[in-house]
N, C-alpha and C positions, 0 to 999 in steps of 0.2 A: 504493499500500499503507498502511495506517495507520501513522503512527511509531511507535505504541506495540505493535503486533503482534510476536510472536516470532518470529525467525527463526532457521532453522538454519543455523550457519556454512559448512555444505558444501552450501546450496542455491543454484540458479542465480541466484534474485532476488537472495541473499545479494552474490554476486560482481558482478552487474550493477550493484546499487545502490553498491557500493565502489570501482566500476573507476576513478573519479575520483581517488582517492587516491593520491600518488605515492610515499608511505611510509607504515609503519607507524606509526612516530614522528609524521609529520604529522597521521595520523588520530587518536592519540591526544590529540594537542595541540587539537583541535576537537571531540573527543567531549562535553565538558561544554557546548559550545555547540548540539549539534544534539541532544542526549538530553533536551531540557526541554520539549518541547511536551505539550500537553493528552493525557492519557492514557498518556506514555509511561514507560517504567520511570526513567527518569532523574529524574521527579520524586522519587523516593525520596530521591535525593542532599541535596533542597533542602528537606527536611521541616522541618530544623530552622533554615531560614534565610527567615523571613516576607518577605513584598513589601517592607516599610518599610526591609529592609536589603539589598536586592540592590544597590542602587548601591554600598555600602560593601564588598560582596562582591568586586565587580568591580575598585574601587581597591586592595584589599588584595591580590588576586591577578588580575591584568589579563591574565597569559599564563602557561600551565602550564609550569614549568620544564623544562628537556629532562633533568636529572637524576633528575625524578619520572618522566617517560615511561619511562626506562631502567630505574628501579627496579621501575616497574609490569610491565615485560616480562620483568624477572629472576624477580621473583616469580610472574608466572604462568605460566613455561616458553614455550617455543618454539611459536609456533603459524603455519600455513601461512596464514591469514587471519584478519581480524578485523572481523565484521559490526556493523551498527549495534544489534543487540540485546546483543552481547557487550561493546559499548562502556560502555553504561549499567550493566551488570554491574560493570564494570573500575571504573568511577566509584564505583559504590556499596561496592565494597571496599577501595577508595582511602580513605574516609572510615571505616571500620570496622577497617581492618588495620594502616593508617599515622597513628599518634597523632600524631606531630609534625607532617605536613600538614596535618592538620585545624585546626591554629590558624592557618593562612592564610585561613580563612574565618571566623575566631573572630566571634560575634555581639559589638557593643557596646552593651549596653541602654542605657547612659546617653546614647546619641547617639540612640535613636529616641523619645526623650520630646517629645511637642508640649506646647503651653499646656493645649489640652483634658486631655490625660494627666494632667498635675499637678495640674489641679482633681480629678479622679476620684481621684489618689492621694492629696490632701489629706483628701478625706473617708474614704478607706479608713483613711487613719492613724488618723484622729479615732476611727473605730469600734472598730478595734484596741486604742485606749489605754484600758486598763480598771484598775481598781483603784487608781485615783490615779497610775499609771505614766503619765508623759508619752513613752513609747519601747514601741517593739515587738522582738520576738526575731525570728531568722533565719527560723523556719517561716513566721512571718506575713507577714514582709517577701516572702518568694517566693511565697506564695499572693496577695498584692494586685498584686505586678507582674506575673503570668502574668495575673490577671483584667483590670487596668486599662489594661495596655499592648497586651492581645491578642497574649499571646506563650505560649499554653498548651503548647506543645512545646519550649518553650527550656529547656535542660538545667539542673538545679539547681546544677550547679559553676559554671555562670555566673553566676546569681543569687546564689550565695553568695560568689563573687570580688567581685562589687559591693558587696555587704553588708560584707565586710571591709576594703574601701577605705573606706568610710565609717566603719566602727568600728574606727578605728586605735588606740584604746586597749584592745581586747580585751574590753570589758565584756559583749558577747553582746546589745547591745541598741542600737537607734538611735532617734532622735527625728525630728520632721518638720523641725525646724530643721537637725539636722545634714545631713539627706537634701538640703536646700535650699543649704545651705553648700557641700555638697561638688559639686552641679551648677554653683552660681554662681561657685565659685573656679576649678573646671577649664574653663570656658568663658572666664573672664577670664585666664587663665595663655595659653591658645590664641591668643586676639585678641592678647596680648604676643607671644607666640613669632612670630606673623605680622607684627605690626609691628616686630619685630627683624631678621625674615628680610628687609624692607623698607629697612632703614636705609642711609643713605648721607651721606658727608660731604665737604668739600671740603678741599683742602690749603691752609691758609691760614697767612700772609698770603698774597696773590695774587702770581705772577711778573709784575714789570712790566718795562717798557721806556719810558724818558724819550722825549717827543716835543717837540724844540725849535722846530718851525715854527709852533706855534699855529695851524695851518689844519686844519678839522675833517676827518675822514675820513669819506666818505659811506656806505660800506658794508665790510663784510668777508663773506669767504666762503673755505671750504677745499676742497682738491682732496683726490682718493681718497688719497693717500698722506699726508695730514697738512699738507701745506705750506699755508701761510696768505698770502692774498692779500689788500691791502687799497688802496683808490683814496682820495686826497685830494681835496677841491673843486678844486685847482688842477690835477689832472691826473696826479699823480705817483704811479706803482703800486710798491707796495711787497711783495717777497715775504720770507714771514718763517719759521723753522723753528717747530716746534709749541712750542719752549720760548723763542720770539720773538728768535731770533738772526736779524739782517737777512741775508738771501741775496742778494738783488738790488733795486735801485732806479732807475726811468727816468721820466724827465717826457714824457708822451705827447703834449702839444699844443704844436705850433709856434707860436714867436712870430710873431704877425701885425703890420700896421703899427702904428707909434706912436700914431696916433689913434686905432685901434680897442681897444676893450674886450678885456682876456683872457678866452678861453674857461675856463668851469668846469664841472665833471660833476655832474650830478643824480644820477645812481645808476651800477650797474655789476652784471653777473653773468656767471657762467662758462658755456661751451657745451662741457664737458668732452668730451662724445663727438665733437665737430669740432675739439677742440684749439683754441678761440677765446676771447679775452675780450671782452667787450660792453659799451660805455660809453655811457650817454646823455648829452648836453651840453645848456648851455643855450642853444646858437644851434641847437636843434631838429633835432639829428643823433643818429644813432645808429654809433657807430664800433665795428670789429671790428678786433681784434689778434689775432697768434700766440700762444697762450697759453704756449709754452716760450721763445721769442726776444723778444715784445713786438713784433714787428716789425708795422706797419701792413699791414691787409690789404684792407678796403674800408669805405666808409661810404655810410650812406643819408642824405640829406639833404633840407631842403625839407618837413620834416614841418609839418603845420597848427599844432601846439602842442609845447610842452616837455615831453619825456618825464620826469616825476617821480619813477617807480618803474618801474623794468625787470624781467623775469621771463624766463625760458628753460625749455621743457620738452621732453623729447625722447619723442616720440609713436610711434615704431616704427622700425623699419630703415630709416637714411636719411632719416628724417621729423623735424620739429621744429616748435615754435611759439615765436614771439617775441611778447610783450605789453608793453603799457605803459600806465600811467594818467597822466593830463594833469590840469592847471588847470581845465579845462571839466567835471570830472566823467566823461569817458569812457574806456572801456578799448578800446585799439586790438590787434586781433589780425591778425599775420602768420603764416598756415599755410604750411609749405614741404614740399612732397614732392621726390624725389630732391635731397636737400638740399646733399649734397656739390657735385654738378654745378650747381647753382643759385648755391652760394657763389663756385665758381670763373669762373662767368659775370660775376658782378659784378666780381670781382678781376679781370678784364680791361677794367674801365671807365677811361675818361680820368682821369688824375690831376690832384687839384687839392691844392697844397702837400705833394705826394710822397705823397698817398693816394689808391687807386683812389676815384672818386667817383660814385653813382648816385643821380639824384633820386627820391624815393619813388614818383611816378607810373610811372616806367619799371621800378622795381624790383617792382613789383606786377604788370606787364605780363608779366613773365618767365614763361616755361613752368612749370607746377606751382606757382604760388603763389596762395593765396587770403588777400583783405584783407576785413576785417570791423571798423566802428567802431559801438560800442555806447555809446547815451546810458543811463548806469548810476546816477549819482548827480547831486546838486545843489550839490557842492561839491568841492574839491581832493580828488583820490584819493591815499590814505596808504597803501596796499598794494595790489598785484594780484599774483594766483598763478595758476599752471595746474597742476591735479592730474590726473595722467594717470589714477589710479587711479577717479577719479569722471569723467574726460573732460569736466571743466567747469572754469571760470573763475571764480576767488571775487575778490572786489574791495571794499575798505573807504573809508569816509570819516568826518569828523567830524559829519556831518549826520544828525539822529536818525532821519528817515523811510526813509532808504535806508542805514542804517548798514553793513549789511554785505549783500553781494549774490551767490548762487552761480547761475550760470546756464550756460547752453550756449557753446561757441564760435561753433557755427554753429546756424542757425536749423533746430528740430525740430518745431515744431507748424505743420499745414497747410502742408508745406515748398512745395508749388508756389505759393501765394498768396504767403507769405514770401520766395520768391526773384523773384518777380514785381515785389515792392515795393520791393526792396532791390538791382535789377539794377545801379544805377550804382554801389553800395558795395561788391559781392560780385563777384569775377571767377575764373574758373576756365579752364583751357587757354590755347591760343595765339590764339585768335580775337578777343581784346580790343579793339575798337577805338573805344570811346566814352571821353572823358576821365574821369579819375577825381573822384568827388564825395566832400567831407569832411563832408558832413550826415550827423552821427550818427544810426543807426537805433535803435527801442524794440524790446527783445525782448517776444513774447507773454507773457502772464502765465504760459502753462504752463511755459515755458522757462526760468522763474527762480523762485529762493526768495528772498524780501527778509526781513531783520532789522531790527526796530527797536530800537536800544539806547539808552539814557539816554545824553546827552552823546557819541555816536558810538564808532566804534572807531579804534585806530591801528594795532592790529596782530591776528593770527589766524593758527591754524593748522588745519588739515584732518586726520583719520585714518581711512583705510577699516578699519583692523583693529578698532578700538574703534567704529567709526561715531560718530564724537565731531569737533565742532568747538569752538574754544576761540577767546574773543574778551576783549582788554583794551582800556582806553583811559583818558579823562580821570577816570571816576570810581573809579580804584584798585581795580576788581573784577575778578576773571579768573570769566568766566561760561562754563559748559559747555552745549551744546546737541547735540540729535540734529539733525544737518545736513539732514535732510529735511522736520522740522518747525520753524517759525519762531515759534510762540507762545508759549513760555515755556522759560526755560533748566532743564536738568536738574540743574544744581548751581551753586552762587556759592561761589568761593573768597575768601575776605577774609584781609587779612593785609598788603598793601601800602601804605605811607603816602603814594604819590606815582603819578604816572600811570603807567600800563603801556606800555612800548615794544617789548618783544620777547616773543612767545611760542614755544614749540617743544614738540611732542608727540614723545616719545621711545616709539614703540610697542613696542619689545622689550622695555623695562625698565616698562612702563605709567606713565611718569611725565609730568609736564608740566613745562617750566622757563619762569620768568616773571622778567622784569627791569623795573626800573622805573627812572625818570630819575632817581632818588637813588642808583644804582648797587647797589640791593638785588636779589640774586639768591635766589630761591626754587626749590626743587623741591618738587612735589606728586605724590601717590599718585592713581591714578585712581580706580581702586575704592572706596579709603576717602574719597576727596576732602577729605585733610587734609596738612598741610605736612610734609614729612618734613626739610628742613634748610633753615635761611635763612644767608645768607654778606652780613652789612651793612658798610656802608662801613667802619666802624670796625675790624672784624674782619679786613676783606681788604685793606684800605690803599688802594683805590681812590677818588679823588675827582676832582671837577671836573664840568663838564658831559658827560654823555654824547652822543655823536654816532653812535655804531654800536655793533652788537652782533651774534655769531653763535655759535652751537653748532656744535662739530666732532664729529660721531658717531664718525670715525675715532679721534680722540685722547681722546673723552670730556672735552672742556674747553670753557669758555665763554671766548669771547674779548670785550673790551670795549675801546671805543676811547673815552677821555675826555682828561683832562690827559695821559695816558700811555696807553701800549698794554699791557693786561693780560689775564693768563690766569688763570682759577680752573679748576683740574685736580679731577677727582673722585678719592678715595681708590679705588682698584679693588683688589678683593680678588684675590690672586695666584691665576692660573689653573693648575689642579692637572694633571699629565699626564693624558692618557685612561684609563691603566692604575692609578692612583693610585685608592685611595679613603681616605677620612678618615672619622672618626667625629662630630670636632668641628673648627671652624675657629680652634680655639687649643689651647694646650697642656693637655693632660688629667693632672690633678693626682693623682686616685684613682679607685678602682672598686670596686664590690660586688655581691655576689650575695642577692636575696632568697628564699629556698626557699619561702616563703608565697605569693607569686605568679609564682615561676617568672620572676624580672625581673632584669635586670642594670641597675643604677644608676650612672653616671659625672658626675664634677664637673670643671668646668675652670677655669683660673686667672681668668676672666672672669666666674665665679660661676654659668654656665649648667649645670643640670643636665638630663641626659636619660635617659629610662627606655627600656630595650629589652626586646623580647621575646626571652627566652633561648632558645626552641625555634626562632626563625626568624631573629633578627638584626635585625628590623624595630625602627624608632623606636615607640614607645608613647605617649609623653608629653615635654614638655620645660618648664621652666619657670626662674625666676630670671632673670641677665643684667640685671639694673636697676641704676642707677646709685647706688642707696643700699646695694648690697651688694658686699663686699669680696671679694677672691680667695678661692676655697674651697682649703682645704690638706688636709685630712683628712676621712675621713666614717666612718660605722659604723651598723649597726641595732639596733633594740633587738630584746630575746629573741626575740619573735613575728615579726621581719620587716615589721612593719607601718608603723613610724616609721623616717625618716632623720634621723640627727644628722651635724651638718657642723662642721667649725671653720674659722675665717677668719684671714685676715691682720690683721684689726682686733682680735683677740681675743677675738671673740664665738662662741659656740656656737648653733645655731639647729636646733629640731627641727621636721620637715616632717612632714605629709603627702604624701609623694611622689606619690602617684596624683593629687592634683588641684593640688598645688604650695602648698598651704594652710601658712605659717608658724605652729606651733602655740604655740611657747614661745622665747624668748630666754634665753641663759645667759649672764651676763657678772658680771665683778668690777667693783666700785665703782673709782672713779679710772682712773688710766693703764692700760690694756690692752696686752698684746703679743700677738704672733702665738701662734696654737696651731699647732702640729706635729702632734700627734697625738692621738686621743681613743678611748676605748673604752666599752661599757657593760658593767658587773658586778654581779654578785649577792653580797650578803653576807647570809647566813641568808636571811631571806625580804624582804630591803628590796634595790632597785634603786638604781643609781646610774649618772650619767654623770661619765665622770673625763676631764680636759684635762691636758696638758702643753704647755709650748712655751718662748717665749722670755723668760718672766718666771722661769724656772728653779724654779718651784714646780709643786704636784700640786695642782687645784682639784677638788673633789668636789661634785657637786651632785645631792642627793635626786631621785629621778623619782616625782613624784605627779601622776598626770594629772588628777586630780581638782582640783588648784590651777589657779584660773583666771587667775591673775596672769601679764602678758604678759611680763614679765621677773622672772628669778629669780636670787638670788645664791648663791653658793658658799657650803658649811659652813666653819666655821674650819679654818685650815692645820694639819697635825698638828705639834706641838713638834718632834719631832725632824726634820722637814721644814725648819723655820723655822732650826734650829739647826745641823744637820748634813747638811742636803740638798745638792743639786748646785750647783757655782760656775759652771758654764757651761749655754748653752742645751739643755733636755730635748728630745731628738729623736723619742723612740719610747716605748710604754707598752706592755705586756703582761701576763696576768692567768693565775694557775694556780689553778682553784677548788680548794679553798674559800677559803685566806686569803691566797696569795702575789700580790706584785704585783712586777714589775721596771721599771724605767726606765733609759734609757740617754741620754748627754749627748753634745754636741760634743767633748769633751775625752778622749773613750774611756772615761769613767766608767761603771759599771752599779751600781745599788743595787737589792737586794732588800727589798721591805717586807712587813711582816704587816698586811693591809689591817684587820685585827680591833683591833688595839693601837695600829697606827700607827708602829710603831717600826722601826727599820730591823734587818732579820736579817743581812744580811752585804752586802758591797761588793766591787766588782772592778774593776781597771784593765786595759783590754785589753794583751796583750804586744806587744812589736816584736820582728821577727828582727835577729839581730846586724847584718847587712848595711844595715839601716834605721835603725839607732840614731841615726845623725849626717845623715840625709837631712833638707835643709832642706825645710819646706811640706808636710810628709807628713800626709795626711789621716787622723786617728785617730779621725774621729768614729764613732759606732756608729747608724746611720739605721734598724736592724733588730733585732729580739729575738724569739725566740718559746721557749716551755718546750715541753719535752719530757716526758713522763709515762707510763711504759710498764715492765712488770715485766720485759721482755727487757732491760732496761739495766742489770742488774744488776753489769755489770764496772765500773761507773761508782760504785758503792760507795752508790748511791742510786737510787730509782726516779723522782727528778726531777731533770732535767737543764735546763740554759739554754743557748741556742746563739745568740751573736751575730756580726754582720758587724764583721770587724777590718779592718786596713789591708792595701793591696796586694791584694786580692781574697782574703783569708784570712776562714775562719770559725771562730770559737772556741767551745768547748764547756766548760761550767761544771757543777760539783756546787754546789747552792745550799743543801742541807742541812747540818748539823753544821758549821757555822760557813762553810761554802762554801770551794771549791778550783778552782784552773784545771785541767782535765783533759787538754785536749789541742787541736789546733789543725790545719787543712788549708788547702790552697789551692783555694778552690772555683772561682774565675774562672781560665781557662785562660790569659787575657791579663792578670792583675795588675789588674783594673779591680774597683773597691769594688762590693761587693754591697750592693744598694739596698734589695732586699726578700727575705725570708725566708717559707716556708710549708710545712706539711705535711700529710701524709693524717692521717686521722681516726684511724687505729690507729698513728701515730708509725713508721712503718716507712719510707717515704720524705721525703726534704727537698729541697724545689725552691728553687734559688737564683737569683736574677736580678741582671745587674750593670749598671753603668753605660752600656755601649754596646747593650745589648739581647739579650745571651744568656741562656738558662735553662739549668740544669744538674739533673740529677735523681741524688740520692745514696740510696744505701741506708744507713740507720743502722744498722741492725743487723748489717753488716760492718766496723763500725767499733770498733777496740780500740787503747787508749792504746800498747800493748806492739808492735801491729803497725804494718804498712803503712796508710797512711791511705786511706779508700775511694776507689775510682776512681769518675768518674761514670758512672752507667748509662745515661747518653743526655746530648745537649745538642743545642740549636739555638738560632738566633737568630732572635728573635720581633720585634724591632724594630730600629730604626735608631737609638735615641738611648735615655737612661735609662729605665728602667721604673720606674714610679710605682704600679703596682697588681699585686698577684699572688694569686690566691686559688684554692683546689682545690676543684671541686665534685665531693665522692667520690661521689654517687649517682649522676652521668652520668657519671664518669671523663673529666672534662675540666677545662681549665686557662684561667682568665680571665686577661687580662693588660690593662693599659693603659698609655701612655707619654707623653713629652712631644713625640712625632713626632703628636699629633692623633689618636692610633687607640686603640680598645680592640679586643681579638681574643679569639677562642676556638680553643683547641687540645685536641687528644684527649691523653690522659695520655701518649701516648707522643712527641708532638710533632707529630702530624699535623695540618696547617692546616684547620682547620675554614672559619674567615670573618672577614671584619673586619665590627663592628657597623657597619651604615648602607650597606653595599653593595646594590646593586639586587638580585641573585638572593638569595632565601631558601636556609635550610639545614636539613635536620632532623639534630638532634643525634644521633640514633640511626640515621641514614640515611647511611653513610660514601659512597654515591655521589654525596651532595649538597655533600660537603666539597670546598674548592678543592684538598685533596690529590692528587696529589704536587706541585701546584704550591707556590711559597712566595711572599709578598707581592713585589711588583714593587719596592718602593722598597728592600727587604732585598736584592733580587738585585743592583741596580746600584749599592749604597753602597758607597763606597772602602773603609770599614771591613770589607766582606766580601771584599775581595782579599787576597791572601798577602803582598803586597809593600807594606802600609802599616807605616808605623814604630811603630805602638801594636800592632800584631801580632807584630813582629819584638822579641821579648822574649827575654831569657835566663830562662826559667823551666822547670822540670819540671811539666807541666800540673796534675796534680792530686797530685802525690806529697806526703806529709807533710812539714812542715816540719822539717828537719834542719839544724842548723849545720855539720855535718861533710860535707855534699852534696860530691861531686867535681865539677870544673868540666867532666869529660866527659860526666857525667850530664845537666849543664844543657846541654852543646851537642846531646846526643841529643834531648833535647825540644824544643830550637829546630827541630832537622830534623823531627822529627814533625809540629810546627805546620805547617811549610810544605809536607808533604807531603800534608796532609789537606784544607786550606782551600783547594780549587780555586774551590769556589763557596759559598755561604752554605748550609749544610747544613740540610735540614729536620728531618732526625732521625739522630743518629750516636751510635753506642754506642762504649765503650772496646773491646770484642771487634773492631769493625770496624777501628779504629786499628791493633790488635795484628796483624790478619790483613795489613792493608796492608804 
């Protein structure tokens, strides 16, 4: 049946075609995938999403959320069956009836533009630039975008959104230069974000342990549990903890006759699957010891040459491979099946010097042993490795013509002929009766790949995941190769100033570790082929001639043996609990909402700015975080919501186009600058200004002139009243009440109300203290937040303009700012006497939201407050974060609350405290679809935080939760409040009202 043919939901064919679906939800989840064939009704769903962006659609929406399926079922009612034709209709209605979910598949026009498109756009811009204007308006921009990009059905809203992002100043026209600047800047910031995500660092200086013996360490290996094993040339084996604390030391070689030279170790490796340690010696032996006890197990002697480099590979259940390279340029391979039985058989051999001993001629005649010796190089073998993922052996030497060879362990090409030619070198089974021949064999050309490299190869590594071979040697270059093609390297990494002696590919992180003889360690990114970090000897403190090096994947450390034993540890980002979701990797200092783009912007202590989609919670863009930027302390938007203004600890303000990360202008004072604590964008008559306050205790005012092309702008002269009678302490907050009032608050509790037209002080207040707090040492009297209330319903304050400020011990103070100003009243907003850090109000000035230092949010109805009566009780309260709330904004149009905190998160809540989600979570949400919210769940870290428990000392306070401040309050009342606190805080509430408390 054709996919697009309409099928009745009750038809037999309809039931047959859907019988494989296990549930209605799973069928809905796959509807979008099955209803997109040619001629199907599902094509209508993708009319607005042309082929060039189908990849991005799948990226934004890899899987239909379960909440969406539930919502579709709820909206479409109960059905007995869902057929293929109905699925397409459901998907069509999804895009037309659920506006929030359409943003999951929103088209990013600026990401579809190719080089050819740019050339067409340039010509189209030039055609539209008429009348001497080197710019075009929004209508012409929309027309040429649809024409040049081949997007005739792209919605005008999407094109207008792109136009507004470019036209950040709101002039209504953009030029070709501005369009190109937007594109370049956006891609530049994306590259910077990608680079920042790959940043790594070492803990410097290195941790070192002195080596007093002066005997070189031949190699270093690590076990699965992180234990470090090293072997010296004289045969001393040392076990170290990951922090280089000695655990065990043992001399493995027995002293021979006085006239015989002492034995020396050439290399060693670990056979972890069989709990063995294997050492190659200068006496042409391979010795095996128990890894856990270091007791002798057996040795293979009478090798033809000295094993310079040893390796071991686990090839399968009870199978292994032992190989070594020698001074003749040969690679000898011993393949063992039934390895456990074979090793036990060797262990029963006659003992020589308390070590079971078996000659190699006898060892290879053992059952299930295969012996091959390949002639590979014309110089000493510098390294030999077996790679199970490739089922191949790779070896290297300092000779150029065969610098590195990757070949099979056993002959593969024309197997019958090859086996007949090497019958004396390769034996299998129990019927071997001829004597072993040490004459090396040559591989067929088809059985190996030879790499010719200038000055040879000292070290290499191979990775199947990235299909990558890396080599290093005397020429100080790290070369990257496709292991299947030896003609030319795919990349060359330059940066070392000494020969490279160690390489390791970390496939899970897409990184390459390289170490040179001067003790310099570098980490490279495989994809970008650039150096991520360098630890030179001066920074690490590692000195002397390097004798061995190894990387431990278990501990994320590089171990180096030189004059000392040293470990360079990578700085590891803390691994969060699987249930924890963070928006940033550092403290969030502030956040805000842009109604123009329906986006949320959050800023961090590390100067990283992230832009989020308000309707889904997904990250849209990220910029900042560079070394030249200081910590961001505050932010605000311009009146149109198209530009972002941030203040920093360096005393500078920066104006950004936050949609592409372009810094438009820097606002700073001349001379010494102090930290900016708060900033606002205000209008006086027809003029706009940026105003900032901070630790310099003055108000700085900068005119907003978009046409001014100067990159740095200075403030206007300070008000005379500010210079003579202004604040004496750091100014923490500033708030405006149009058209002419401005208020500032400081660290010492002083609040000054200004007339912005005249620049003079209108009134000033000092926050009052409770009688019981008068003599409290170290009491925090600062005022971190103030807001104006301007509503005709507040006539009982003798004025239509009032000021709310945060006070000591979780109080909120109310002031009348007109007629000289006076204190009206105060109430305890925080039930746990914690400092109120942020205040916000609804547009109609009816509800007040207060956030405290331990993450609680309280909602109060201001209309119920009267000085003569009892203070307002909280309409609602909930715990939103586990630490100080740094951002609080009410989005009245959507009836939601936006918060940020020092706990690294930015969250969205309904106006009633229902948890919608954390920005950056994997699941998208719909602001107006309650089934997509996290509610009734609460943030996991809030649930488990100790401060959410009723027995914590901070919560066990004698306070009448939100009663008005009354010095005559009785002890009985305070005790009752304490009991009330304990009775309600069984778990962190998502949403609790005082009515609920009273009922309890």
